[in-house]
C-alpha positions, 0 to 999 in steps of 0.5 A: 696285279696289285700283288705283283706291283708291291714295293719289294725294297730291292731290285729283283731283275738280273739276279741269279741265286746259286745255293751251295751246301757243304758236307759235314765231314770229319774234321770240318769246322765253321772257319773252313766253311767261311774260307771255302765260300770266300774263295768261291766268291772271289772266283765268281766275281771275276767271271765274265758277265758278272756285274757284282756278287755277294753271299747270304745265308738266306735271300728274300722271300725264302723260308727263314733258316735262323731266327731268335726269340731271345733279344736284349738291348744293353741299357733297356728292358728285354724285348720280347718279339711277337714273332721270331726275328730272322738272323741272316749272315751276309757278305759285305757287298750283299746290300749293294748287289741286292740294291737295298738302301743303306739308311744310316751308318755303314755296311760291313767291311773287311775289318769285320772278321771272325775275331773282331768285335761283333757287329750287326746291321738291322732293318727299319722295322727292327729299329722302329719296333725294338730300339724305338726312339733310340739312335740305332747306331752304336747300340749294343744288342745280344741275341740267341741263348745265353751267354750270347755276346754283345754286338754293335749296331753299325747300320740300318737298311731299308725294309724289304718284303722278306717273308711274303709278298703280301706281308709287310716287312718284319724286324731282321738282323744281318751279321757278317758271314765270317762271324757266323759261318754256315755250311749252307750259303747262297751266291747272289749274282747281278748281271746285265744279261740273262742270269741263267746263262751264268749257271754253268760258269758258276758251277765251274767256279765252285768246282774249281775250289772243290771238284766234288761240290755241286750246286744244290739249287739255282734260280733267279729272283724273278722266278722266285717272285713268279712262283709266289704269284703263280697260285694267286694268278691261277686262282684269278684265272679260274675264278675270272673265267667262271665269273666271266661265264656267269656274266655272259649267261646273265647278259644273255638271259636278260636279253632273251627274257626282255626280247621275248617279253617284247615279242609278246606285246606286238599286238599291244603295240599295234593297238597303241599305234592304231590309237595314235601312239608315236613310235618314240612313245612305245620305245620310251614305254618299253625302255622305262619298264626294262629300266625299272626291272633292271634297277630291281635286279641290280639292287637285289644282286648288289645285296647278294654280292655284299653278303657273300663276297666277304668269303673272298677276303683271304684271296684278295690283296690291296682291294676290299671284297666290297670294292665299289669300282668292281660292283659299280662296273658290273652293275652298269654292264648288266643295266646297259645289257637290260636297256639294250635288250629292251630297246632293240626288240622294241625298236624292231616291234615298233617298225611293224605296220600297225595293220600287221601288228593288229593281225599278229597272232 
């Protein structure tokens, strides 16, 4: 539940993702790729039901396609990233379509062409880890193998869960796709209706530019997130069923043992009542003994749970293996079962006529 409720940093609802991979043919070049995706994007934007559309080399929660470990900041010491920094070519409207907040500066514009000064937008994690206390805007950075050109930071966007749902945001660099054209791009469409209903229209729009160009993949962002949560949900269901079965067996076992113990004491109850004991005294006696045994059992169980639940750490998110609420709830449940198992048989036994109880067995 906690994994499915994490703050993503973008709005996944109503998003269709259609990926296109252009073939490498003789005479093809990066500018031709950029022109193809530009024309296809214009057609897709005009489709009925499309609220907005953009291009990206990589959408959130997908494997990284382009990264760098080489990064320079003009006027500062070279920064050595602890992990590769993703570089994502996008179209100017990408952040608006994904509803990712622009915190500083500006988004990419039509003036950021392939021949213009190189520009980049970074996320909060990049600004915090790389630029530190510097003002990110107007900083000059260089990334990639030398001689990598200098690019100007023109904006800062909010962090997103980009690598995995359970992983915090990592530094990321965004560049205009016309400045780093790619043969593999994804169209991101936002619609107020069903995203899957647009698949056929998007396919026709792409084929209108090149009738031999198929869509290599279509999915929705909700499906992407559901696919990431599915393994944990399956684990939760499987372990949850086993845990529920164990809990039921424990409860039934406690009830059966205490009930049988009370049935063996019917003669004792008869003797006590014959000597003047009240029914409530017998009830209190049995319940106190049951509570004492339940307390011993719960303490032993808690000790065992605290010893072995650390092996579940890799399967948990946002909750500790020694979660006090879970341990308390199960302990109380078993204690209540033990008390009921003591009360019900004892109440039944104390209703027996003393003479019948004295003749019992």
